[in-house]
C-alpha positions as CSV (number, residue, x, y, z in Angstrom):
1,M,0.0,0.0,0.0
2,K,2.8,2.4,0.9
3,Q,4.6,1.6,-2.3
4,L,1.4,2.4,-4.3
5,I,1.1,5.7,-2.6
6,N,4.7,6.5,-3.4
7,I,4.0,5.7,-7.1
8,L,1.0,7.9,-7.2
9,L,2.9,10.8,-5.5
10,N,5.7,10.4,-8.1
11,I,3.2,10.5,-10.9
12,I,1.7,13.7,-9.5
13,R,5.1,15.3,-9.2
14,Y,6.1,14.4,-12.8
15,T,2.7,15.8,-14.0
16,L,3.3,19.1,-12.2
17,V,6.8,19.4,-13.5
18,I,5.7,18.8,-17.1
19,A,2.8,21.4,-16.6
20,V,5.3,24.0,-15.2
21,L,7.6,23.4,-18.2
22,V,5.0,23.2,-21.0
23,F,2.6,25.9,-20.0
24,P,5.1,28.8,-20.2
25,L,6.2,27.4,-23.6
26,E,2.6,27.6,-24.8
27,L,2.4,31.2,-23.6
28,L,5.7,32.0,-25.3
29,A,4.4,30.5,-28.6
30,Q,1.2,32.6,-28.4
31,N,3.2,35.7,-27.6
32,Q,5.5,35.0,-30.6
33,N,2.5,34.3,-32.9
34,L,0.9,37.6,-31.8
35,A,4.1,39.5,-32.3
36,E,4.5,38.0,-35.8
37,L,0.9,38.9,-36.7
38,I,1.4,42.5,-35.6
39,S,4.6,42.6,-37.6
40,R,2.7,41.3,-40.7
41,A,0.0,44.0,-40.1
42,R,2.6,46.7,-39.8
43,A,4.2,45.5,-43.1
44,Q,0.8,45.8,-44.9
45,G,0.1,49.3,-43.5
46,V,-2.8,48.2,-41.2
47,E,-3.6,51.1,-39.0
48,Q,-1.3,50.9,-36.0
49,T,-3.4,53.2,-33.8
50,A,-6.4,50.9,-34.1
51,L,-4.2,47.8,-33.5
52,Q,-2.8,49.3,-30.3
53,E,-6.2,50.3,-29.0
54,L,-7.5,46.8,-29.8
55,Q,-4.7,45.2,-27.8
56,K,-5.3,47.6,-24.9
57,R,-9.0,46.9,-24.8
58,A,-8.5,43.2,-25.3
59,E,-6.2,43.1,-22.3
60,S,-8.7,45.0,-20.1
61,R,-11.5,42.7,-21.1
62,G,-9.5,39.5,-20.4
63,I,-9.2,38.4,-24.0
64,T,-6.5,35.8,-24.4
65,D,-3.7,36.1,-26.9
66,K,-5.1,33.2,-28.8
67,E,-8.4,34.9,-29.1
68,L,-6.7,38.2,-30.0
69,I,-4.8,36.5,-32.8
70,Q,-8.1,35.2,-34.3
71,I,-9.6,38.7,-33.9
72,I,-6.8,40.5,-35.7
73,E,-6.0,37.9,-38.3
74,P,-9.0,38.5,-40.7
75,A,-7.8,42.2,-41.1
76,V,-4.2,41.2,-41.8
77,V,-5.3,38.5,-44.3
78,L,-7.4,41.1,-46.2
79,A,-4.7,43.7,-46.2
80,E,-2.3,41.1,-47.6
81,K,-4.7,40.5,-50.4
82,N,-5.0,44.2,-51.1
83,L,-8.5,44.4,-49.8
84,P,-10.0,46.9,-47.4
85,S,-9.5,45.7,-43.8
86,E,-10.2,48.7,-41.5
87,M,-13.9,47.7,-41.0
88,I,-12.7,44.4,-39.3
89,L,-10.7,46.4,-36.6
90,Q,-13.6,48.9,-36.2
91,K,-16.1,46.0,-35.7
92,A,-13.7,44.4,-33.2
93,L,-13.2,47.6,-31.3
94,E,-17.0,48.1,-31.2
95,G,-17.5,44.6,-29.9
96,L,-14.9,45.0,-27.1
97,S,-16.3,48.3,-26.0
98,K,-19.7,46.6,-25.6
99,G,-18.1,43.7,-23.7
100,V,-18.8,41.1,-26.4
101,P,-16.8,37.9,-25.6
102,G,-14.0,37.1,-28.0
103,Q,-15.5,33.7,-29.0
104,K,-18.7,35.5,-30.2
105,M,-16.8,38.1,-32.2
106,I,-14.5,35.8,-34.0
107,P,-17.1,34.1,-36.3
108,V,-18.5,37.6,-37.2
109,L,-15.1,38.9,-38.1
110,Q,-14.3,35.8,-40.1
111,N,-17.7,36.2,-42.0
112,M,-16.7,39.8,-42.8
113,Q,-13.4,38.6,-44.1
114,S,-15.1,35.9,-46.3
115,A,-17.6,38.4,-47.7
116,T,-14.9,40.9,-48.5
117,Q,-12.8,38.3,-50.3
118,R,-15.9,37.4,-52.4
119,A,-16.7,41.1,-53.1
120,G,-13.2,41.9,-54.5
121,P,-13.5,39.9,-57.7
122,V,-16.9,41.5,-58.4
123,V,-15.6,45.1,-58.1
124,D,-12.0,44.9,-59.5
125,P,-12.8,43.9,-63.1
126,W,-15.7,46.4,-63.2
127,I,-13.7,49.4,-62.0
128,K,-11.1,48.8,-64.8
129,K,-13.7,49.2,-67.6
130,A,-12.9,52.1,-69.8
131,E,-16.4,53.7,-69.4
132,V,-16.1,53.4,-65.6
133,Q,-12.6,55.0,-65.7
134,K,-14.0,57.8,-67.8
135,M,-16.7,58.4,-65.1
136,I,-14.1,58.5,-62.4
137,R,-12.0,61.1,-64.2
138,S,-14.9,63.3,-65.3
139,S,-16.8,63.3,-62.0
140,R,-17.6,66.7,-60.8
141,R,-17.0,65.6,-57.3
142,G,-13.6,63.8,-57.5
143,M,-12.9,60.6,-55.6
144,A,-9.6,58.8,-55.7
145,E,-9.9,55.5,-57.6
146,E,-8.5,53.5,-54.7
147,L,-11.0,55.0,-52.2
148,F,-13.8,54.4,-54.7
149,R,-12.8,50.8,-55.2
150,N,-12.4,50.1,-51.4
151,E,-15.8,51.7,-50.5
152,L,-17.5,49.8,-53.3
153,I,-16.0,46.5,-52.1
154,K,-17.2,47.2,-48.6
155,A,-20.7,48.0,-49.9
156,V,-20.9,44.8,-51.8
157,S,-19.6,42.7,-48.9
158,R,-22.2,44.2,-46.6
159,G,-24.9,43.0,-49.0
160,M,-23.4,39.5,-49.2
161,M,-23.4,39.3,-45.4
162,D,-27.1,40.2,-45.6
163,N,-27.6,37.2,-47.9
164,V,-28.1,39.1,-51.1
165,P,-27.1,36.7,-53.9
166,P,-23.5,37.4,-55.0
167,G,-24.5,37.1,-58.7
168,I,-26.9,40.0,-58.5
169,Y,-24.1,42.4,-57.8
170,G,-22.4,41.4,-61.0
171,N,-25.6,42.1,-62.9
172,L,-26.1,45.4,-61.1
173,M,-22.5,46.6,-61.8
174,D,-22.9,45.6,-65.5
175,E,-26.1,47.8,-65.8
176,I,-24.5,50.6,-63.9
177,S,-21.6,50.7,-66.4
178,T,-23.9,51.6,-69.3
179,E,-23.9,55.1,-70.6
180,A,-27.5,55.7,-69.6
181,V,-26.5,55.3,-65.9
182,L,-22.9,56.5,-65.8
183,S,-23.9,59.8,-67.4
184,K,-26.2,60.6,-64.6
185,T,-24.1,59.5,-61.6
186,E,-20.7,59.7,-59.9
187,P,-18.6,57.4,-57.7
188,S,-20.3,58.3,-54.5
189,G,-23.7,57.7,-56.2
190,V,-22.6,54.2,-57.3
191,I,-21.5,53.4,-53.8
192,A,-24.8,54.6,-52.4
193,A,-26.7,52.6,-55.0
194,V,-24.9,49.4,-54.2
195,G,-25.5,50.0,-50.5
196,V,-29.2,50.6,-51.1
197,M,-29.5,47.0,-52.5
198,S,-29.3,45.5,-49.0
199,D,-30.7,48.5,-47.1
200,L,-34.1,48.2,-48.9
201,G,-34.5,44.9,-47.0
202,M,-35.9,42.7,-49.8
203,A,-32.9,42.0,-52.0
204,S,-32.3,38.5,-50.5
205,E,-35.8,37.4,-51.5
206,Q,-36.4,39.6,-54.6
207,P,-33.0,40.4,-55.9
208,E,-34.0,41.2,-59.6
209,T,-36.8,43.5,-58.5
210,T,-34.5,45.4,-56.1
211,K,-31.8,45.6,-58.7
212,D,-34.1,47.0,-61.4
213,F,-35.5,49.5,-58.9
214,V,-32.0,50.7,-58.0
215,I,-31.0,51.1,-61.7
216,R,-34.2,53.1,-62.4
217,S,-33.5,55.4,-59.5
218,L,-30.0,56.1,-60.9
219,K,-31.4,56.7,-64.4
220,A,-33.9,59.1,-62.9
221,G,-31.1,61.2,-61.5
222,F,-31.2,60.3,-57.8
223,E,-28.1,61.9,-56.3
224,T,-26.0,60.3,-53.5
225,S,-27.8,61.9,-50.6
226,E,-31.2,61.1,-52.1
227,L,-30.2,57.4,-52.6
228,Q,-29.1,57.3,-49.0
229,R,-32.4,58.5,-47.8
230,L,-34.5,56.2,-50.0
231,P,-34.6,53.2,-47.7
232,M,-35.8,55.3,-44.8
233,A,-38.4,57.1,-46.9
234,M,-39.7,53.8,-48.2
235,K,-39.9,52.4,-44.7
236,A,-41.9,55.4,-43.6
237,A,-44.3,54.9,-46.5
238,R,-44.7,51.2,-45.8
239,Q,-45.5,51.9,-42.1
240,R,-48.1,54.6,-43.0
241,G,-49.8,52.5,-45.7
242,Q,-49.4,49.1,-44.1
243,L,-48.1,47.8,-47.4
244,P,-45.4,45.3,-48.3
245,A,-42.1,46.5,-49.8
246,G,-43.0,45.3,-53.3
247,A,-46.1,47.5,-53.4
248,V,-44.1,50.6,-52.3
249,I,-41.5,49.9,-55.0
250,E,-44.3,49.7,-57.6
251,G,-45.7,53.0,-56.3
252,V,-42.4,54.7,-56.5
253,S,-41.9,53.3,-60.0
254,R,-45.1,55.0,-61.1
255,Q,-43.7,58.2,-59.7
256,L,-40.5,57.7,-61.7
257,D,-42.6,57.0,-64.8
258,A,-44.5,60.3,-64.2
259,G,-41.2,62.2,-64.2
260,I,-41.5,63.3,-60.6
261,P,-38.1,64.6,-59.3
262,A,-36.2,62.6,-56.7
263,K,-36.6,65.2,-54.0
264,Q,-40.3,65.3,-54.4
265,I,-40.5,61.5,-54.5
266,L,-38.8,61.3,-51.1
267,Q,-41.1,63.9,-49.7
268,N,-44.1,62.0,-51.0
269,L,-42.9,58.8,-49.4
270,F,-42.3,60.4,-46.0
271,E,-45.8,61.8,-46.2
272,G,-47.2,58.4,-47.1
273,N,-48.0,59.4,-50.8
274,I,-47.0,56.0,-52.3
275,G,-48.0,57.0,-55.8
276,G,-47.4,60.7,-55.6
277,G,-51.0,61.6,-55.0
278,P,-52.6,63.3,-52.0
279,P,-51.1,62.7,-48.6
280,G,-51.7,59.1,-47.5
281,G,-52.8,58.2,-51.0
282,T,-52.2,54.7,-52.4
283,P,-52.1,54.2,-56.2
284,P,-55.0,52.4,-57.8
285,G,-54.5,48.6,-57.7
286,L,-52.3,48.8,-54.6
287,E,-55.0,49.5,-52.1
288,N,-55.4,45.9,-51.0
289,R,-51.8,44.7,-51.4
290,G,-51.2,45.1,-47.7
291,K,-54.0,42.6,-46.9
292,R,-53.5,40.3,-49.8
293,G,-49.7,40.0,-49.5
294,H,-49.4,40.4,-45.7
295,G,-48.7,36.7,-45.1
296,N,-46.1,36.5,-47.9
297,N,-44.4,39.8,-47.4
298,G,-44.4,40.2,-43.7
299,G,-40.8,38.9,-43.5
300,G,-39.6,41.4,-46.2
301,Q,-41.3,44.2,-44.3
302,G,-39.5,43.3,-41.1
303,N,-36.2,43.1,-42.9
304,G,-36.4,46.6,-44.2
305,G,-37.0,47.9,-40.7
């Protein structure tokens, strides 16, 4: 019995010795991996101020080095692929400031990385088109090509994260590159239009309808600020008229057909004038859409809110 106890004590001692030796080695490896990652970030021009703030907040929140590596790595990988990465760090900083655990943030950041990597091949060939280059050079409100490209990639990636089918963005960009559209817009308007695709809240279920509506808005001369206000105006109109998003789009399309200016269309929507008639008016044929389509479109209505 005494011999058995001695054997057990020896096993415990050896286990403790191994733990004491191995655990610092693991910490050292993590520290080295983190230092290497920061070095890679620095080499790619990733914003150092944001990285330092991220490390500071991570330490105060008890985030381990292993988790921090997984939080930072998506930004570094994107930067190494010449893709925008600052939104990853911004999202991470936002999450840490709200006390979100590292393990909950990591999948979100990895999803952002994946969407951005898928958005790049949609934007890069398009922005090199001669007609697009001409629009960039002739825009009355200049925007550097690199900034335009990066903002466009971010707008497309946001839509992909909202489950907008990736293929629809290729179709949208092709139609934007026609003379009928490019002649009436500028880089900031293109970015806003791409952003509106997901902001309208129905592109995941009705991508073609949404895409056609965005193109019509551009052709009608909607400027950047007007495009940015369009989702909010349509939401207001839907709430006032208790109508599904599709019915509101149809009403706005009728206003576009009538040649009503963008500014007036927005005002009509905020006042509940779906078809551009009297306040609270609904175009003929759309009066009962809210009741008929409520069961099918309730989800789309919620998405737009």
